[in-house]
N, C-alpha and C positions, 0 to 999 in steps of 0.2 A: 230577390233579396241580394243575390250576387250582383245583379245589375245596379242596384242601389249603392252597394259598396264601391263599385268601380266609379260611378258618378261622383260619390263623395270624395274619392281620392282625386279625381280630376279637378273638383272644385278647390280642394286644399292646395294643390299645386298651382292653380290658377290664381291664387290669392296674392302672388308676387307682383307688384305693380309693374306695368308695362315699361315705365320710364327707367326703373332699376334694371330690368332685364336688357334694355337698350343700351344703358350706360356700361354694363358689364361686358356685353358683346362688342361695344365699341372699343373698350379698353383692351380686350383680347386681341381684337384685329390690329390695334396700333402696335402691340407688342410683337405680333407676328410679322407685321410690316417692317418693324426696325430690325428683326432678326433676318428677315429675307434680304433687307438692303445691306447689312453687314456681310452676310455671306456672299452676295453678289460682288461686293467690293473686294472681299478677300480673293475671289476667284478671278476677277478681271482686272484688278488694279495694277498699277505699274511697280509697286513696291515689292513684289514677290513674297519672299518668305517674312519679311518684316511686316507687310500688310496682313499676312495671314495670322501672325502672333498677336498683332494689335487687335484684329477682329476677334480672336479667341478671348482676349482680356475684356473686351467690351461685352461679350456674351456672358463671361463670368461675372461681371459686375451686375448685368441685369438679372443673373440668377442668384445674386446675393453673396457670392464668394469673395473672400478678402485675400486669399492666397492660392497659389497654383504651383504644384511641383511638376517640373517638366525636365527636359534634357536638351542639350545643344551640342553641336560638333564644332571642333576646331582643329586646325593643322598647324603644326610647328615644324621648322627646319632646324637641324643640329648639325654643325660643322665641327669636324674633329680639328683639334688645335695642334696635333703633331702627326708625324708620318708613322706609318707601320712598316716594319721590315723584318725580314728573316734572312739572315746570313748563316753560313754554315755553323758558326760558333756564337752567334749573337741574335737575340730577338728583342724587338721593341714593341710594346703595346701602347695603345692610346686609352686614356681614361675618358669614360662617358659619364657626365654629371648633369642630369636634366635640371637640377636645381639652378644652373646657371641661366636657364631660359625663364624669363619672367612670366610668360603666359602659362607655362607648365607649373611654375611655383604657385602661381594664383589659383589654379584649379586642381592641383595634385590631390588633395583630400576628397574631392568631389568626383574623381574619375570613376565611371562605371564600366568603361571598356575601351579597348584600342581596336579600331576598325581596319586600319590599313597601316603597313610599314613599307617604305621604299628606300632603296639605297641608290647612291650615284657616286662613282669613284673611278680613278685610273688604277691599273695594275701594270707594273713594269717588271719584265723579265730580262735581266742583264746577261744571262747565261747563254751558252751555245746549244742548249737543248730546250725543247718545249717544256712548259711547266703547267701545273694546275694549282690554282690559289684556293685556299680554304680559309674561312674566317670563324673564329671561335670567340665565345664570350665566357668570362669568369669574374668572380669577385676577388680572385687572388691575382695580385699584380706581379707576383714573383715567379711565375712559371718561366723556366729559363731554356728549355729545350722543346723540340717539336714533339717528342714522346710525352713529356709532362703535359703539354697542352692537349694532345689527343686523349690522354688518360684522365685528366682532371678538369678540363673545360668542355663547354657545350658547342658543338658544331652548329653554326646558323646559316652559313653560306658555302656551297661547294660546287665543284665542277666548272670553275672559271678557267677556261684554257687560255694560255698566253703563249704565242709563238716565240721561238728563240730570239734573243736580242730585239724584242719588240714590246709594244704595250697595247692594251685594250682599254676601252672605256665602257663601263657598264652604266647604262642610263637608268633612271628611275622606273621608266615604263617597263623595262625588260628585267629588272632585278628579281622580281618575284620567282622566276623559273629556277633560281639558284638557292632558294630558301630551304632550310632544314630546321626542324625542332622549333617551329614558329611559336608554340605555346610557351617554351622556356624563354624564348626571346621576349615574348609579351610580358611575362612575369618580371623579368629583370628591368624592362623599360618601366613598368608601373612602380617598381621599387626606386628606380631613378639613377642608380649608380652601378657601374661595372666596368670592366677592362675588355677591350677589343684587341684581338690578336689576329694576325694574318700569316700564314705559313704556306710553304710550298709542300705539296703532298709527297713529293719524291725527290731524289737527288738529281742534279746539284741543288742544295737548299738555298736558293736566293730568290727573293721576291720583294717587291716594294710597293707600298701604296702611299702616294704623296699626301701632304696635309689638306688637300682640296676636298677630301672625301666628306660626304654629307649623307644624312638620312632624314626622311620626313616621316612624321607620325600623325596620323589622323585619329583623334580620340573623342569619346563622348563623355560629357560630365553633367551631373545633376544640377539643376537650377530651381531655386525656390523663390518665385515672384510673389512679392506682396504689394497690394494696392488698396 
């Protein structure tokens, strides 16, 4: 009786016509072949990241998707438009406004994170004593003394030694070693506006950063592709 049931089941499954089973198998093989071809092109094609994204879009279409939420990375370079200086009785800050940068403005609302921050600048010490430069950020543009800056602003770069009557250049590659309070700096950058101060940490209080200073931001933003 058990054997008869098994035979009956086999016969029921065997009623699917051979030509339909062959057509289904052939369709499946074609789809697998297309996907293998796409993956192969993504891995070996000369287009790099663009080819990879294009391949994913093709696979998404094959899978019936009409949109795809992803992310991409961009770098922008921002140049300060004024010099920073700290004289004994005078301090000049520089305004940072990322809204001036078109790429940042286009993607500001979609930023999901800042991956890297790099600075590049000259620091000039006109005094007869060695000096250590410090950089602070604040939303307050009216801080007028070194003490006010140290009390109310956030230290973001420190330990930049400048010999007497000399200058040093801090390149982007090495700037990371002077960073302090990176999380606070990141938050201010995402907000897009703040003032940057540079002071000498000890007397005599004279230090200058020419207006050639710049910083680079690498950020990630969300992208919703529709197709």
